[in-house]
PLY file of the C-alpha trace (Angstrom):
ply
format ascii 1.0
element vertex 229
property float x
property float y
property float z
element edge 228
property int vertex1
property int vertex2
end_header
-7.30 -19.63 -91.08
-9.94 -18.74 -88.52
-9.99 -15.19 -87.24
-11.93 -15.89 -84.08
-11.11 -16.79 -80.44
-10.51 -20.42 -81.48
-7.20 -19.58 -83.16
-4.07 -20.94 -81.54
-2.62 -17.48 -80.79
-5.68 -16.60 -78.76
-5.30 -19.75 -76.68
-1.56 -19.31 -76.16
-1.35 -15.54 -75.69
-4.66 -13.98 -74.73
-6.29 -16.62 -72.54
-3.45 -16.76 -69.94
-3.34 -12.98 -69.58
-7.13 -12.86 -69.44
-7.01 -15.35 -66.57
-4.38 -13.14 -64.90
-6.77 -10.22 -65.22
-9.56 -12.28 -63.70
-7.34 -13.33 -60.79
-6.36 -9.68 -60.25
-10.03 -8.66 -60.08
-10.75 -11.40 -57.57
-7.73 -10.40 -55.49
-8.67 -6.73 -55.29
-12.23 -7.56 -54.27
-11.20 -10.12 -51.65
-8.45 -7.89 -50.24
-10.77 -4.89 -50.09
-13.53 -6.91 -48.43
-11.06 -8.28 -45.87
-9.69 -4.89 -44.81
-13.03 -3.15 -45.11
-13.96 -5.13 -42.02
-10.93 -3.77 -40.12
-12.11 -0.59 -38.44
-9.77 2.35 -38.16
-8.88 3.33 -34.62
-9.05 7.02 -35.58
-12.66 6.58 -36.70
-12.06 8.31 -40.02
-14.51 7.45 -42.79
-13.64 7.45 -46.46
-15.36 10.81 -46.86
-13.51 12.42 -43.95
-10.21 10.99 -45.22
-10.62 12.41 -48.72
-11.99 15.71 -47.42
-9.14 16.11 -44.93
-6.46 15.41 -47.55
-8.04 17.81 -50.05
-8.37 20.58 -47.48
-4.77 20.16 -46.33
-3.70 20.58 -49.96
-5.86 23.69 -50.37
-8.26 21.94 -52.75
-11.45 23.25 -51.18
-13.11 23.45 -54.59
-13.02 19.67 -55.05
-16.18 18.05 -53.73
-16.52 14.52 -52.33
-19.80 12.73 -52.98
-21.19 9.23 -52.71
-21.90 7.05 -55.75
-23.51 3.66 -56.08
-21.87 0.26 -56.15
-18.66 -1.12 -54.69
-15.15 -0.23 -55.84
-16.60 2.35 -58.23
-14.48 5.07 -56.62
-12.96 7.60 -59.02
-11.90 11.20 -59.44
-13.41 13.30 -62.23
-11.08 16.23 -62.98
-13.49 17.79 -65.46
-16.24 18.02 -62.84
-13.89 18.59 -59.91
-15.42 15.81 -57.83
-14.29 12.64 -56.08
-16.96 9.97 -56.14
-16.66 7.35 -53.41
-18.65 4.13 -53.55
-21.11 3.06 -50.88
-18.50 0.67 -49.51
-16.06 3.57 -49.02
-17.86 6.86 -48.45
-19.28 6.47 -44.95
-17.22 3.49 -43.85
-14.58 3.83 -41.14
-12.20 1.09 -42.24
-8.58 0.66 -43.27
-9.61 -0.24 -46.82
-12.02 2.67 -47.21
-9.42 5.16 -46.01
-6.79 3.74 -48.37
-9.08 3.97 -51.39
-10.29 7.47 -50.47
-6.72 8.68 -50.00
-5.80 7.20 -53.39
-8.54 9.19 -55.14
-7.49 12.33 -53.30
-4.00 11.62 -54.58
-5.34 11.84 -58.13
-6.84 15.25 -57.36
-3.46 16.43 -56.07
-1.78 15.06 -59.21
-4.05 17.20 -61.38
-3.53 20.24 -59.20
0.26 19.93 -59.36
0.16 19.03 -63.08
1.90 15.71 -62.55
3.49 15.03 -65.95
2.31 11.42 -66.58
-1.29 12.39 -65.87
-1.02 15.23 -68.39
0.15 12.72 -70.99
-2.72 10.36 -70.12
-5.29 13.14 -70.45
-3.85 14.10 -73.83
-4.13 10.62 -75.33
-7.58 9.74 -73.95
-9.45 10.77 -77.16
-7.03 8.81 -79.35
-7.20 5.72 -77.15
-11.01 5.79 -77.12
-11.11 6.02 -80.89
-8.54 3.24 -81.16
-10.58 1.03 -78.84
-13.70 1.44 -81.00
-12.14 1.34 -84.46
-9.21 -1.08 -84.18
-11.04 -4.43 -84.38
-13.42 -3.46 -87.22
-10.42 -2.21 -89.23
-8.43 -5.40 -88.56
-11.38 -7.62 -89.48
-11.87 -5.72 -92.74
-8.18 -6.12 -93.44
-8.42 -9.87 -92.87
-11.53 -10.17 -95.03
-10.06 -8.28 -97.98
-6.46 -9.37 -97.52
-5.33 -5.77 -96.99
-2.07 -5.62 -95.07
-2.40 -1.83 -94.85
-5.74 -2.09 -93.03
-4.37 -4.73 -90.68
-1.38 -2.54 -89.81
-3.69 0.43 -89.29
-5.87 -1.65 -86.95
-2.85 -2.78 -84.95
-1.64 0.82 -84.65
-5.08 1.93 -83.45
-5.20 -0.85 -80.87
-1.68 0.11 -79.77
-3.12 3.45 -78.63
-5.16 1.55 -76.06
-2.04 -0.21 -74.78
-0.19 3.12 -74.69
-2.94 4.62 -72.55
-2.75 1.67 -70.16
1.04 1.95 -70.03
0.88 5.64 -69.10
-1.82 4.84 -66.55
0.58 2.66 -64.52
2.83 5.45 -63.15
-0.28 7.58 -62.53
-1.89 4.89 -60.40
1.33 3.90 -58.62
2.07 7.52 -57.78
-1.46 8.13 -56.45
-1.08 5.11 -54.16
2.35 6.26 -53.04
0.95 9.70 -52.19
-1.94 8.08 -50.33
0.31 5.93 -48.15
2.64 8.85 -47.41
-0.24 11.13 -46.41
-2.01 8.51 -44.30
1.23 7.77 -42.47
2.39 11.36 -42.07
-0.97 12.69 -40.92
-1.50 9.94 -38.38
-4.86 9.00 -39.92
-3.77 5.36 -39.82
-1.54 3.64 -37.31
1.44 1.67 -38.57
-0.22 -1.72 -38.27
-3.33 -0.39 -40.04
-1.22 1.09 -42.81
-0.12 -2.42 -43.80
-3.70 -3.30 -44.69
-4.17 -0.14 -46.73
-1.00 -0.89 -48.67
-2.23 -4.39 -49.50
-5.52 -3.02 -50.84
-3.73 -0.48 -53.05
-1.22 -3.06 -54.31
-4.04 -5.42 -55.26
-5.78 -2.60 -57.13
-2.55 -1.75 -58.98
-2.27 -5.36 -60.19
-5.51 -4.95 -62.16
-3.89 -2.19 -64.25
-0.82 -4.35 -64.87
-3.03 -7.23 -65.96
-5.04 -5.00 -68.32
-1.84 -3.85 -70.00
-0.66 -7.45 -70.34
-3.93 -8.43 -72.04
-3.60 -5.55 -74.51
0.02 -6.35 -75.33
-0.76 -10.01 -75.94
-3.73 -9.03 -78.10
-1.46 -6.84 -80.22
1.05 -9.66 -80.57
-1.77 -11.99 -81.58
-2.92 -9.60 -84.30
0.59 -9.30 -85.67
1.06 -13.06 -85.74
-2.37 -13.59 -87.32
-1.59 -11.10 -90.07
1.73 -12.80 -90.79
0.08 -16.22 -90.92
-2.55 -14.78 -93.23
0.16 -13.53 -95.55
0 1
1 2
2 3
3 4
4 5
5 6
6 7
7 8
8 9
9 10
10 11
11 12
12 13
13 14
14 15
15 16
16 17
17 18
18 19
19 20
20 21
21 22
22 23
23 24
24 25
25 26
26 27
27 28
28 29
29 30
30 31
31 32
32 33
33 34
34 35
35 36
36 37
37 38
38 39
39 40
40 41
41 42
42 43
43 44
44 45
45 46
46 47
47 48
48 49
49 50
50 51
51 52
52 53
53 54
54 55
55 56
56 57
57 58
58 59
59 60
60 61
61 62
62 63
63 64
64 65
65 66
66 67
67 68
68 69
69 70
70 71
71 72
72 73
73 74
74 75
75 76
76 77
77 78
78 79
79 80
80 81
81 82
82 83
83 84
84 85
85 86
86 87
87 88
88 89
89 90
90 91
91 92
92 93
93 94
94 95
95 96
96 97
97 98
98 99
99 100
100 101
101 102
102 103
103 104
104 105
105 106
106 107
107 108
108 109
109 110
110 111
111 112
112 113
113 114
114 115
115 116
116 117
117 118
118 119
119 120
120 121
121 122
122 123
123 124
124 125
125 126
126 127
127 128
128 129
129 130
130 131
131 132
132 133
133 134
134 135
135 136
136 137
137 138
138 139
139 140
140 141
141 142
142 143
143 144
144 145
145 146
146 147
147 148
148 149
149 150
150 151
151 152
152 153
153 154
154 155
155 156
156 157
157 158
158 159
159 160
160 161
161 162
162 163
163 164
164 165
165 166
166 167
167 168
168 169
169 170
170 171
171 172
172 173
173 174
174 175
175 176
176 177
177 178
178 179
179 180
180 181
181 182
182 183
183 184
184 185
185 186
186 187
187 188
188 189
189 190
190 191
191 192
192 193
193 194
194 195
195 196
196 197
197 198
198 199
199 200
200 201
201 202
202 203
203 204
204 205
205 206
206 207
207 208
208 209
209 210
210 211
211 212
212 213
213 214
214 215
215 216
216 217
217 218
218 219
219 220
220 221
221 222
222 223
223 224
224 225
225 226
226 227
227 228
């Protein structure tokens, strides 16, 4: 038996989900680029959108800064800062406002102690360790014929999938908050809101695809171990 990407389980299980992940990445980039060319009639930039949402929620202590790249936007709760990419920060577009509002939604989640995000924060160390240690442990188990090591490796890798699973409601909720705030505040008109929703839905698909890849990888490991036995 070959324990490398040429095995049949890799071709049947992992490759299709990997292609799904690739398609999701292409979709989010193309959708963002499309609606980043649609200027907002209110003239709000990504920075002003995030800053306005934070201030309305009383989160004056959260700063909004620019970072390099495109679609590198994220919220760092430990530092208390929202970092918006160059394609979002100073851009007055439907896409930029949607992304900025999404990141502000994450800041509000932390402030209100949204339960799923508390779970995600708690399992981050375990998932990081599982991501680093799982494959070496599985490979050692395959080399020495140790079922215990293989099971341990699968369990460790499952922590990564668990993190991705918990991430889904966190991301969906942040997008839901973003849309509700953009609509309720009048930052985006109804026809503009449609574009923002499409950008956020495309971004959410990347998290779904990542979870699918992890689940298929776990299934592959289980089937490989059984074939080995």
